N, C-alpha and C positions, 0 to 999 in steps of 0.2 A: 582578446581577454575581456570578459564581461566586467562592467563597473561594479564596485562593491556597494551593495544595498545598504541604506542607512538603517539604524535600529528601528524596531517595530514597537508601536504602542497599541493599546487596546482599541484606540479610536481608528487605527488603520483598518480594522476589520470592517468598518462601515463606510470607508472611503476608497477602498481598493478598486481599481479600474481593471476589468477583465473583459475582453472581447471574444465573442464566438463567431467564427466564420459560418455562413449559412449552412454549409454541408455538415459542419460539426454540430450545430444546433439541432438539425433534423435527426442526425444519428443518435444524439443523446436523448432527444425526446422519444425516439423509437425504443431505445434501451430501457428507459424508465417505465414505459408502458407494461413491461413484463414483470414489474416488481410491485410489492405492496404499496398502497397509498402512503404517502409521507416519506418515501425513499428519496434520496438525493444523490448527486454525484460528489463523492469525496475527492478533493484535489489537494495533494500535498507535495512537498519537495523534500527529497532526501538530500541532506547536506554531504559535503565531502569536497574533494578536489574539483569535481565536476558536478555541481548540483543538478539533479534531474527530477522531472515531474513523474508522479504516479497517480493513477486514477482508479476508482472502483465505485460501484453502486453500493450505498450503505444507508443504514437508518441513523438519523441524528441522535447523538448522545446528549445528556444534560449539559455537557460542557460546550456544545456547539452553538454557534450563532449563525444559522443558515442565512444565505443571501440568494437573491434571484438575479440572474444575468440573462437577458434576452429570453425570459420565460422559463429558464432552466434553474432549478434549485441546486445550489452548489455549497458545499461545506469546505471551508478553508481554515486550518488551524492558525493560531496567532504566529507561530514560529515560521510558517511558510509564506506569510503575506509579503514580507519584504522581498522575496524572490519572485513573486508573482505580480508585482506592480507593473501595470501597463502590458501584461502578457496577453497572448492571443492563443486560443485553442482552435486548431484546424483538424480536418479529417482527410487523410490521404487514401482515397479509394483505389488509386492505382498502385499503391505499395503492395509488397508481397511479404507478409500478409497485410491487408488493409489495416489502418489504425489511426489513432489520434496522435497529434503532436502538439506540444505546448512550447511556444517560443516567446521570448521577451528580452528586454535589455539587461535583466539580471540573471538570465539563464544562458548557459552556453548553447550555441547553435550547432547541433551535430547533424541535423537532417534526418535523425532517426525518430521513429514514432515514440510517443510516451510509453513508458513501461506499462504493460497491462492493456495496451490498445487492442480492441477486439476486431474481428472480421465485421464486414458490413451487416447491419441488422441485428447484431448481438450486443449484449450489455458490456460496457467497459468494466474490467475487473483488475484488481491488483495482480501482480505476478504470482502471488501466493494462491490466487483463486483460479488461475488459468487451467485449462484442461491438463490434468497431471499426467506426466509420463509414467511409464512402468517403474522407472527408478525412483521417481518422486513418491509414487505410491508405496514402494518398499521402505523408503526413508521415513515417510510419515508413520507407517505402521511401526517401525522400530522406535520412533520418538514417542509413541504412545506408552513406552515403558519408562519414560523420563517424567518425573513428577515435580511440580513446584513444591519447594519446602514449606511454604506458608499456607498453601491451599491444597487440599487433598484431591487433586485432579491432574491428569497428565497435561503436558504443555501444548499438545496439539488441540485437544478439546477446549483448553482454556483460551485458545486463539493467540498464543504467543509466537507462533511461527508465521512470519509475514511473507516469506518468499524463498524460493530456491532457484538457483541459476547454475547451469553448467558452463564452464569456460572452454575456450578453444583447446586447452590442454587436457580437458576431461575433469579438471578440478571442480569441486562443488562449493558454491557460496550460499550460505543460509543466513537470511535476515530474520532476527527474532527480537522480541522485546521482553520486558519484565513487567510484573504487575505493579511495581512501584520502583522509582529511581533508587530508593534506598535498600533494595533487595540485598541481603547479606550473602547470598549464595551465587552471585553472578559467575565467578570463576569456576565454581564447582559445576554449575549447570552448563556452561560453555564447554567445559572439558567432556562432560557426559554426552552432550549433543554431538560433538565432534566424533567421539568414539563410536556411538551408535550409528551415526550417518555414514562413517567410513566403512563400517562392517556391512551395512545394508546395501550401500551403493557400489562398493568396490572402487570408488574414486581414488585417484592417486593422492589427492589432498582435499581437505575440507576446511573451509574458513567460515567461522561464525562471526557475524557482524551484529552488534547490539545497536538497535535503533529505538528512538523514543517518539517518532512521529509516523503515523498518527498515534496519539496516546492510547494505551490499552484501557478498555473498560469492559464490564460484564456483557455488553452487547456484542463483543467479539467472540464470545464463547460459541461452541456448536450448540445446536438445539438440545443434544443429549446433556451437555454440561449445564445449560440453563435450567433444564428440568431438575437436575440434581440439587441445584442451589435455590430453586423456587422462583426463577426468573421467567419461567414459561409454564 
């Protein structure tokens, strides 16, 4: 059982210790070369019974305080710092598929790659951005019929859908967020997402998990949505 991390303060963002194994450093450097200048590796931890790391290439938002570890720009949100203290990022080229892993004293050691870990030579992405399956494409198309009640745009183009995963039993798990923690229509949106996703996927069950990290911002919108709101 992993030790319980102590509470985080803003100062921890500048004192966090994070190590990159040589193979991980080179893989991340290669991944960043295919993205616009200023891009960074976003690293965060999804909480729960078994906290686990997620990684993706992203552009910094105004809320971010980028850090550089071994020459690699990395974005870590304040809520994730306590889980990433003294953590180490590795790259398992021999895994199938190859991918990154994040281990540390405050993360469970499962031996599995970090979610979103990419094949060698390709950029790390969050599970939501991995090559979509046919079912995921159908679900995303269906969810474009679901609109945020406060912003006149569908939840997919708003960037509220963070990931989809199929379980061994065929059930579908969807991770999504809201534009603000005080959104008054959480239950209504969750119900609508479950209904649309079940009809599109044919999955025996659909579970929607509301997450708040990494925090949503306009930079998470698709290019189409950003143009509509004057961000692009």
